[in-house]
C-alpha positions in Angstrom: 165.5 167.3 163.8 165.4 168.7 167.3 168.5 168.2 169.9 168.6 169.1 173.5 171.6 171.2 173.0 169.4 173.7 170.6 166.3 172.7 171.1 164.7 175.1 173.5 166.4 178.1 171.8 164.8 177.5 168.5 161.4 176.5 169.9 161.3 179.9 171.5 162.4 181.0 168.1 159.0 179.4 166.8 157.0 180.8 169.3 157.8 184.3 168.7 157.0 183.7 165.0 153.7 182.4 165.9 152.9 185.0 167.9 153.7 187.4 165.3 151.0 186.0 163.2 148.6 187.6 165.5 146.8 184.5 166.7 143.4 184.8 168.6 143.7 184.9 172.5 141.9 181.3 172.9 144.5 180.3 170.5 147.9 181.5 171.6 148.2 180.2 175.0 147.6 177.0 174.6 149.8 176.2 171.7 152.9 178.1 173.3 152.0 176.2 176.2 152.2 172.7 174.5 155.3 173.8 172.3 157.3 174.6 175.4 156.1 171.4 176.9 158.0 170.0 173.5 161.3 171.7 174.0 161.4 171.2 177.5 161.3 167.2 177.2 164.7 166.0 176.9 164.1 162.7 175.0 166.6 161.1 172.7 166.2 162.0 168.9 163.7 158.9 167.4 165.6 156.1 165.5 164.7 156.1 162.0 162.9 152.4 162.6 159.7 153.2 160.3 160.1 151.7 156.7 161.1 154.0 154.1 158.2 156.5 152.7 158.7 154.5 149.5 157.7 151.4 150.7 154.5 152.9 152.2 153.2 154.7 149.8 154.3 152.0 146.5 152.4 148.8 148.7 149.4 150.9 149.6 146.1 149.6 148.3 144.3 152.2 146.7 140.8 151.4 145.6 139.2 154.3 143.4 141.6 153.5 140.8 140.2 149.8 139.3 137.4 147.4 139.8 139.6 145.6 142.4 142.0 147.4 145.0 145.7 147.9 143.9 149.3 149.0 144.9 149.9 152.5 144.6 153.0 151.2 142.4 150.6 149.6 139.8 148.2 152.2 139.2 148.7 154.5 136.3 146.7 157.7 137.1 147.6 160.4 139.4 146.0 159.5 142.8 146.6 161.4 146.3 145.6 159.7 149.6 144.9 161.2 152.4 144.9 159.0 155.6 143.4 158.9 159.1 146.6 160.2 160.7 146.6 162.9 157.8 143.0 163.9 158.6 143.9 163.3 162.5 146.9 165.9 162.2 145.1 168.8 160.7 142.1 168.8 163.1 139.9 170.6 160.2 135.9 169.8 160.6 135.0 170.1 156.8 135.8 167.9 154.3 136.6 170.4 151.8 139.4 172.6 153.9 141.6 168.9 153.9 140.9 168.8 150.1 142.7 172.0 149.4 146.0 170.4 149.9 145.3 168.0 146.6 147.1 168.8 143.7 145.0 169.9 140.8 141.8 170.8 143.3 140.6 174.4 143.3 137.8 174.9 146.1 135.1 178.1 146.3 133.2 178.6 148.7 130.2 181.0 148.2 131.0 182.8 151.8 130.8 181.7 155.3 130.7 178.3 156.7 127.8 176.2 155.6 127.2 178.2 152.1 127.6 176.1 148.5 131.1 174.8 148.4 132.2 173.6 144.8 135.6 171.4 144.1 137.0 171.9 140.7 139.5 168.9 139.3 142.2 170.4 136.6 140.1 172.7 135.7 136.4 170.7 135.2 133.3 172.0 136.5 132.1 171.3 139.7 129.3 169.0 138.9 132.2 167.2 136.7 133.4 165.4 139.8 131.7 162.4 141.0 131.8 162.0 144.9 131.4 158.4 146.5 131.0 158.1 150.6 131.6 154.4 151.4 131.2 153.3 147.7 128.0 155.3 147.3 127.3 158.0 144.5 126.6 161.1 146.8 126.2 163.6 144.1 123.0 165.4 144.1 120.3 164.0 141.9 118.5 167.3 141.9 119.6 170.5 141.2 122.8 170.5 139.4 123.9 167.1 140.2 127.1 167.9 141.9 128.5 167.0 145.6 127.7 170.1 147.6 130.7 169.8 150.3 129.3 172.3 152.5 127.5 169.3 154.5 130.3 166.8 154.6 132.3 166.6 158.0 135.4 165.0 158.8 134.4 163.3 162.1 133.9 159.7 160.9 136.4 159.5 158.3 139.3 157.4 157.9 140.2 158.3 154.6 140.4 160.4 151.6 141.4 158.9 147.4 141.3 161.8 144.7 141.8 160.6 141.0 142.3 163.0 138.8 141.4 163.0 135.0 138.4 161.4 132.7 137.3 158.3 134.8 133.7 157.6 132.8 134.8 154.3 132.0 134.8 153.4 135.5 132.2 155.5 136.8 129.6 156.7 134.2 128.5 160.3 134.2 129.7 163.4 136.4 133.7 161.5 136.4 135.0 164.0 133.7 137.4 166.1 136.1 137.9 162.7 138.8 136.7 161.1 141.2 136.8 161.7 144.9 136.4 158.6 147.3 135.8 159.3 151.1 135.5 156.4 153.3 134.7 156.2 156.9 136.8 154.4 159.7 136.7 150.6 159.3 135.5 149.1 162.7 138.0 146.5 163.8 137.6 143.5 166.7 137.4 145.0 170.1 135.6 147.9 171.4 136.6 151.6 170.6 134.7 154.3 172.0 135.2 158.2 171.3 134.3 161.6 172.2 135.0 164.8 171.2 134.1 168.7 171.8 135.4 171.4 170.7 134.5 175.4 170.9 135.9 178.6 169.2 135.7 181.6 167.1 132.5 183.1 165.7 130.4 181.2 167.9 131.6 177.8 167.0 130.9 174.2 168.9 131.4 170.9 167.9 130.4 167.7 169.7 131.0 164.2 168.8 130.9 160.9 169.4 131.2 157.4 167.8 131.2 153.2 169.1 132.9 150.5 166.8 134.1 147.2 167.2 133.1 144.0 167.1 134.4 140.1 166.8 136.0 138.0 164.0 132.5 137.9 162.1 130.9 140.9 163.0 132.0 144.5 163.3 130.1 147.9 163.2 130.4 151.2 163.8 127.7 153.8 164.7 128.9 157.4 165.5 126.8 161.0 165.7 128.4 164.6 165.6 126.6 168.1 165.9 128.2 170.9 164.3 127.1 174.9 165.1 128.5 178.0 164.1 127.3 181.9 164.7 128.8 182.4 161.1 130.3 185.4 159.8 128.2 188.0 157.7 128.3 186.5 153.9 127.7 189.9 153.1 131.1 192.3 153.1 129.4 195.4 153.3 127.1 194.6 156.6 127.5 192.7 159.6 124.6 190.6 160.6 125.9 187.0 160.8 124.9 184.3 159.6 124.8 180.8 161.0 125.2 177.0 159.9 124.1 173.7 161.8 124.4 170.3 160.5 124.0 166.9 162.4 125.3 163.9 161.0 124.7 160.1 162.1 126.2 157.3 160.1 126.4 153.7 160.3 128.1 150.8 158.9 128.0 146.9 159.5 130.5 144.3 157.9 129.3 140.7 158.3 131.6 137.9 156.9 129.0 135.0 156.8 131.5 132.3 156.3 135.2 132.6 155.0 134.1 133.1 151.6 131.0 135.2 152.1 130.7 139.0 153.4 128.2 141.5 153.2 128.1 145.3 154.6 125.2 147.4 155.3 125.6 151.2 155.2 123.6 154.0 156.3 124.1 157.9 156.5 121.7 160.9 157.4 122.4 164.4 157.5 120.6 167.1 158.7 121.8 170.7 158.3 120.8 174.7 157.9 122.6 177.6 156.8 121.1 181.2 157.1 121.9 183.1 153.7 122.2 187.0 152.2 121.6 187.6 148.8 122.8 189.8 145.8 121.3 192.6 145.1 119.2 192.8 141.9 116.3 195.2 142.6 114.8 196.9 139.9 115.4 200.1 140.0 118.9 199.7 140.5 120.0 200.4 144.0 123.6 201.6 145.1 124.1 198.1 145.9 122.9 197.0 142.8 125.0 193.3 142.2 126.3 193.3 146.0 125.9 190.7 148.1 123.5 192.0 151.1 122.3 191.3 154.4 118.8 189.0 153.6 116.5 186.9 156.0 117.0 183.6 153.5 118.0 180.1 154.6 118.4 176.8 152.9 117.3 173.5 155.0 118.6 170.4 153.2 119.2 166.7 154.1 120.8 163.9 152.7 120.3 160.0 153.2 123.0 157.5 151.5 122.6 153.8 151.8 124.6 150.4 150.8 123.7 147.1 150.8 126.5 144.8 149.2 127.8 141.2 149.1 130.7 140.0 148.3 131.6 135.8 147.5 134.9 134.8 147.3 135.5 131.3 145.2 138.5 129.5 143.9 140.9 130.4 146.5 140.0 134.2 146.1 140.8 134.1 142.5 137.2 134.4 141.6 135.1 137.4 142.9 131.5 138.2 142.7 129.6 141.5 143.9 126.4 142.4 144.0 125.1 146.0 145.7 122.2 148.4 146.1 123.0 152.1 146.6 120.4 154.7 147.2 120.7 158.2 147.7 117.8 161.1 148.2 118.4 164.5 148.8 116.2 167.3 149.9 116.2 170.8 149.7 114.2 173.7 151.1 114.7 177.4 150.2 113.3 180.0 152.8 112.8 184.0 152.1 111.9 186.2 155.4 110.6 182.6 157.0 108.3 181.7 154.1 109.2 179.3 152.0 109.8 179.8 148.5 110.4 176.2 146.7 112.0 172.9 147.5 113.7 170.2 145.5 113.8 166.6 146.0 116.3 164.0 144.5 116.5 160.4 144.3 119.2 157.9 143.2 118.3 154.4 143.0 121.8 152.0 141.7 122.1 148.4 141.1 125.2 146.8 140.2 127.0 143.6 139.9 130.3 142.2 138.7 132.4 139.3 138.6 136.4 139.2 138.4 138.3 136.4 137.6 142.4 136.0 138.5 144.7 134.0 136.9 148.2 133.8 135.8 151.8 132.5 136.6 155.5 132.8 135.7 155.4 136.4 137.9 152.5 137.3 135.1 149.1 138.0 136.8 145.7 139.1 134.8 142.5 140.1 136.3 139.2 140.4 134.0 136.4 141.8 135.2 132.6 142.1 133.9 129.6 143.5 135.1 126.3 145.2 134.9 124.7 148.6 136.3 121.3 150.1 136.2 120.3 153.3 137.8 117.2 155.5 138.1 117.0 158.8 139.3 114.0 161.0 140.3 113.4 164.7 140.4 111.1 166.4 142.1 110.6 170.2 142.0 108.1 172.6 143.9 107.3 176.5 143.3 105.6 177.9 146.0 105.2 181.5 143.8 104.6 180.0 140.7 102.7 176.5 140.5 103.4 176.1 136.8 107.3 175.3 137.8 105.9 172.6 139.9 107.1 169.0 138.3 108.2 165.7 138.4 111.0 164.1 136.2 112.8 160.5 135.8 115.5 159.2 133.9 117.0 155.7 133.8 120.4 154.3 132.4 121.8 150.7 132.1 125.4 150.2 131.4 127.7 147.5 130.8 131.2 147.7 132.1 134.5 145.5 131.7 137.7 145.7 132.4 141.4 143.8 131.9 144.7 144.3 134.0 148.0 142.9 134.2 150.9 142.7 136.1 154.6 141.6 135.9 156.8 141.3 138.5 155.3 144.0 140.1 157.1 146.2 138.3 154.8 146.5 135.2 150.9 146.9 135.2 148.4 147.9 133.1 144.8 148.5 132.4 142.2 148.7 129.9 138.3 149.6 130.8 135.3 150.3 129.0 131.9 151.2 129.2 128.7 151.4 127.7 125.8 153.2 128.6 121.9 152.9 127.4 120.5 156.3 128.7 116.7 156.5 128.2 117.2 160.3 127.5 120.4 160.6 126.0 121.8 158.9 122.9 123.7 156.0 123.8 127.6 156.5 124.8 131.0 154.7 125.1 133.8 155.6 127.2 137.3 154.2 127.6 140.3 154.3 129.9 143.8 152.7 129.7 146.2 153.3 132.5 150.2 152.0 133.1 152.6 151.9 135.4 156.6 151.1 135.2 158.6 150.8 138.0 162.6 151.2 137.4 164.6 148.1 138.1 167.1 150.5 139.9 167.1 153.9 141.0 163.6 153.9 142.5 162.0 155.7 139.3 158.5 154.8 138.6 156.9 156.1 135.1 152.9 156.4 134.9 150.2 157.2 132.4 146.8 157.4 131.5 144.1 158.1 129.2 140.4 158.5 129.7 137.1 159.5 128.4 134.4 161.3 130.3 131.0 162.0 129.6 128.3 164.3 131.9 124.7 164.1 131.1 122.9 167.1 131.6 121.2 167.5 135.1 117.4 168.3 135.6 117.9 171.3 136.7 119.7 172.3 133.5 117.0 170.7 131.5 113.8 171.5 133.0 114.5 173.9 136.5 112.8 177.2 136.5 113.3 180.1 138.9 111.2 183.3 138.7 112.8 186.0 137.0 116.0 184.2 137.1 116.2 180.8 135.7 114.4 178.8 132.9 116.2 175.3 131.5 116.6 174.4 128.5 115.5 170.4 127.2 117.7 170.4 124.3 120.8 169.8 125.9 123.1 167.5 124.9 125.6 165.3 127.1 129.3 167.0 127.8 132.3 164.9 126.5 135.8 165.0 127.6 139.2 163.3 126.6 142.1 163.7 128.8 145.8 162.0 129.2 148.4 162.3 131.9 151.8 161.3 131.6 154.4 161.3 134.8 157.5 160.5 137.1 157.8 159.7 140.4 161.3 159.6 141.9 162.2 158.2 145.0 165.2 160.1 147.3 167.0 160.3 150.4 167.0 156.5 151.0 163.4 156.3 150.1 162.3 158.5 152.7 161.3 161.2 150.0 159.3 161.0 146.9 159.1 163.6 144.1 156.2 163.3 141.3 155.8 165.8 138.3 152.7 165.1 136.3 151.8 166.5 132.8 148.2 166.4 131.9 145.9 167.8 129.1 141.9 167.5 128.4 139.5 168.6 126.2 136.0 169.4 126.4 133.2 169.4 124.0 129.7 170.5 124.0 130.7 172.8 127.5 127.2 173.9 128.9 127.3 177.3 129.5 124.8 180.1 131.6 123.8 182.3 128.7 121.5 185.8 129.6 118.4 186.2 127.7 117.1 189.9 126.8 114.6 189.5 129.5 117.6 189.5 131.8 116.1 185.8 132.8 119.1 183.6 132.3 119.4 179.8 130.6 122.1 177.4 129.7 123.5 175.7 126.6 125.8 173.7 124.5 129.0 176.0 123.7 130.4 175.3 120.1 133.8 174.5 120.1 136.7 173.0 122.3 137.6 174.1 126.3 140.9 173.2 126.9 142.8 172.3 130.3 146.5 172.0 130.0 148.9 171.8 133.2 151.7 170.7 135.4 151.2 169.0 138.9 154.2 168.8 141.1 154.2 167.2 144.6 157.0 166.0 147.1 156.6 164.4 150.3 159.5 163.4 152.9 159.6 161.3 156.2 162.8 162.6 158.1 163.0 160.3 161.0 160.1 159.3 163.1 159.3 162.8 164.0 159.5 165.0 161.0 156.7 164.7 158.3 156.8 167.4 154.9 154.2 166.9 152.5 153.6 169.9 149.6 152.2 170.3 146.1 152.2 172.7 142.9 149.7 173.0 140.4 149.8 175.1 136.9 146.5 175.4 135.2 145.7 176.6 131.8 141.6 176.7 131.4 140.2 178.3 128.4 136.7 178.0 126.8 136.9 178.0 122.7 137.6 181.9 122.6 140.7 181.1 124.4 139.5 183.2 127.6 140.5 182.0 131.1 137.3 180.2 132.9 135.9 181.4 135.8 137.1 180.4 139.3 140.1 178.6 138.1 143.5 179.3 139.7 146.4 179.3 137.1 148.7 178.7 140.4 148.0 176.9 143.3 150.0 174.7 146.0 150.4 174.1 149.6 152.9 173.2 152.0 152.2 170.9 155.3 155.2 170.1 157.8 154.4 167.8 161.0 156.5 167.6 163.9 155.5 164.7 166.7 157.3 165.4 170.0 157.0 163.5 173.3 157.1 159.9 171.8 154.4 160.6 170.0 152.2 162.1 172.6 152.3 165.1 171.1 152.3 166.8 168.0 152.3 170.0 166.0 150.9 170.5 161.8 151.7 173.8 160.5 150.2 174.2 157.1 149.9 176.5 154.3 147.6 177.0 151.0 148.1 179.5 147.8 145.6 179.9 145.8 146.4 182.2 142.7 144.4 185.2 141.2 140.9 184.2 139.4 138.6 185.6 137.2 134.7 185.5 138.4 131.5 186.8 137.2 130.2 190.1 138.6 126.8 192.1 138.2 127.7 195.6 139.7 127.8 196.9 136.5 124.6 195.3 135.8 125.9 193.5 132.5 126.5 189.6 132.8 129.2 189.5 130.8 131.4 191.2 132.8 134.3 189.9 135.0 136.7 190.5 137.6 139.9 189.2 139.0 139.8 188.1 142.3 143.2 188.5 144.1 145.2 185.7 145.3 145.7 184.3 148.8 147.7 182.6 151.4 145.7 180.6 154.5 147.7 179.5 156.9 146.7 176.8 159.9 148.0 175.5 162.7 147.2 172.2 164.8 148.5 171.2 168.2 147.8 167.9 169.9 148.8 166.8 173.3 147.7 163.5 175.0 147.6 164.3 178.9 146.7 160.8 179.8 146.3 157.7 177.6 142.9 158.3 176.8 142.4 162.0 177.0 143.8 164.5 174.5 143.5 168.0 174.1 144.4 170.0 171.3 144.5 173.7 169.7 144.2 175.2 166.2 144.2 178.0 164.4 142.9 178.8 160.8 143.6 181.9 158.8 146.1 182.6 161.1 147.7 185.5 159.3 144.0 187.2 159.1 144.2 187.3 155.6 141.2 189.4 153.9 140.3 187.3 150.9 137.1 186.1 148.7 136.7 182.8 147.1 133.4 184.1 145.1 132.9 187.7 144.1 131.3 189.6 146.8 130.8 186.8 149.5 133.0 187.6 152.7 135.4 185.1 153.9 136.3 184.0 157.8 139.6 186.0 159.2 141.8 184.5 161.6 140.1 182.1 164.0 140.9 179.9 166.9 139.5 176.7 168.4 140.4 174.7 171.2 139.0 171.0 172.1 139.2 167.5 173.9 138.8 164.1 172.8 138.4 160.9 174.9 138.9 157.2 174.0 138.0 154.5 176.0 
C-alpha cells in the first residue's frame, strides 16, 4: 500500500516501467500525468472499513445458476461474476475482451474488430455456449446458432455472470459448455444522465449516452451508443484497413403494478457493418494459396431482442409465478465487390411459465419449481448466385422443467434439476443437473460440486445450409450430447480479505458435429463416432487489501481431445489472467492493469491445399492499462491502452490482430 515516505519513488518507477511498454503517444502523457497526481496526493492510508471480500462474494446473489437468485455460497457450480465496478475499471469497449479474464473461457476473433468472435467454455465449441441478454436468449437462430460477440458493446452492461459446465436441464439446447448471462444497468429511483466520448488508435471513435431513473413504482433505462473504427487489415500481407461500425439502442422498463405484481419490458436493437478480407482459394492456385488477402467484402447485420415479463408474488413472497415472452430476430447480409451475394435471417419466439413454492422451518428451507416452455424457430436463407439455395425452414419445441433446492442453516445447499424436451425434428431428450455446496463450520472453507447433462441440436445451417463451391448441409445430423462434472474447494485467507478456489472438471461429448471435406473440395458436416473428452483444472484467486488495492487472477489447464486423441482446434492448453486495481485520491482516481495469457493452440491451415493440415499458433500475452480521474463531481477523464507490449500474435491462422493502441475519453454524469 502506498505511503507518503516512499510513494513518489515507487510511482516514478511505475511510470518508467509503463514508458518502457512502448505506449502510443496518445496514451503515455495522460497516463503519466494521472499517476504523478496520485503520487503527489498526501493522503492517509485508507482504513479497512470495507466488509471482508469473503462476505461480499459469498452473499452476492447469483442469477444464472438456478431458477431463483441464490447467494454464491449456495451455488455448487463454478461461476464467475463481473460487477459494474469491474467493467468500469477496465474501460474495455467490447464484451469479448472482458470475458478473456474468466477462467475456462477462450476467445477467438477472426482478425479485426467486428469480425466473427467466438467464445468456448472448457473446450466446448462456440455454439455450445448459451448467451442471455437481460434474460433473452440471444444465440443466432440462423447460421450457426451461436452468439457472435463481435457486436456486443459494454456501454450499458452492468453485470456479467458465467456458469461453466453442462446446463441444459436449466436452459435447454446450446448450454453444453456453459451459460453467459449479461445484464444491463438496473434503473434506480431518481434521474441519472450519462454521456461519454472516446477516441484513439485505428481511427476509433465511440459516443454513448443514457438516461435512467424513475419513482417508487416505475423505473426505466434508455441508452444508445455508436462505435466506429477504421480498423486494421485482416490480411497480414496487405495493409488495406477493414473498418467496423456498430449502433446499439437499448430500452428497459420496470413497473411495480402492486407490492405483489411486477412487470418488465426490454427492447434492444443493434446494427453493424464490418469490412472483410478473404482467404485465397482461387483456381488455379496462386502464390497466396490459403492465405488471407485483401478483398472488397462486407457483412451487414442486425439483431433485435425483446422481452415481456410479469411476476406475481403471493403468500408473503413464498409463492412465485412468472410468465415471459422472449423474441430474437437476426439478419445478416453478405456483399462482395458491393454486390449482395446472400443473406440469412433467423427468428426465435419463446414463451415460458414457471412457478416456485418456498417452504420450510427449523433452519431448513425448500424451494420447488415447475414450468413449461415453448419455442418456435424460423430460418430463411437467400442466395443471390444460386436460386435453388434459397429456402425457409422452421422448428418447434415444448419443454417441461422442474427443480428442487434445499438449504440448511446457510451452510449446506443442494439442488436437483430436470428437463424434458419434445422437439418436432429430433428425438425427445431428457437432461438432469445436480449441484451442492457445503461451508465448513470453521476455517472459511467451502466445498462445491456439480454434475450436468447437455444437448445441442444441429442448427439450421448445419442441416440445410448451402454455399456454392464451399459448403453443403447434412439433414441427417443428430444432436450432440454431453455429460460433465466439476468439484472444487474455495478457501478464505487473510481474515476474509482473499479467496482462492481450485476446481477440477471433466466432460465427455458424444456425436460431436465436425466438418469433413468431400472429393469435390466442398465441405459438409457429420456426427463423429466416439467420445470427445475435456479435462482440466481452474485456479482463481482474489484479494482486497484495504480500500485501495484489488487483485484478481486465474489460471486454466485444459486437455481437450477428439475421439482419436488429437488436441481439438483453438483450445489452448494453458491460459490465465491477472488484474491489479489501485484506487487513489479517495476513490476519485483509478489505475487498472491487466495481463492475459493465451497458450499455444492448434488451428487449420489451407496453404498446403490439404484441408486436414493443422498448424500450431504461438502463445501470446496481452497487457492492458486503464487510468481514470474525476476532475469534478460530474466529469471524469480516462485514458487506456491495449496490447501495450505490442505483441505480434494471431487468434485464427492467417488473420492479423491489432498491435499497441491508446485511447482517450471523457464521461459526464448529471
